[in-house]
C-alpha positions, 0 to 999 in steps of 0.5 A: 500500500505504501506504493499507492501512497507515494503515487498519490503524493506525486500526483498534483492535487488538481490531477487527482480524480475521484471517480466513485464515492460511497457515502455512509454518513452525510451532514452538509456533505460526505462525512464518512465512506469509501472512494475510488481514485481514477488515477492513480487507481486506488480505493480509500476509506475516508472520514472527515477530521476537520471542517471550516464553515466560511459564511459566504462559501462552501465548507472546506473539509479535511478527510483522513484516507486509509488505503482500502483493497482494490476490490472494495466496491465489488465487495460492497456491491451496488446497494446504496446501503451495503451489508453491515457485516461486510462493512465490519469485515472490511473495516477490521482489515484497514490500516490507519490513515495514510493521507489527509486530503483537503476537499469541499464535497469530494468533487475535487482535491486541493491539497494532500498531506502524508500522515506521519507516524512519529 
């Protein structure tokens, strides 16, 4: 998984395209779920860790990303509410967050940082 982290870090944020999103929690935008990047192709669990709510603009959010298996969306299926058992099994296999991304509603990424495990 470290290889995909490095590939994401080498990709300019404006070039990171999110091609699929599964939202498990929503409050004025996605809070938690899974996403797939189109390039570099990879799946991630995301969770909001910070929100800035300017008065005259959309929310600015920081999401923690944990690398998920490439077959995540196959495992979870097309159902908008995936099987809780499969979600629990998937959750238990995930490492901790590897990246932090800045985005509004996961439509685009404006910055990427690596999580440092000091």
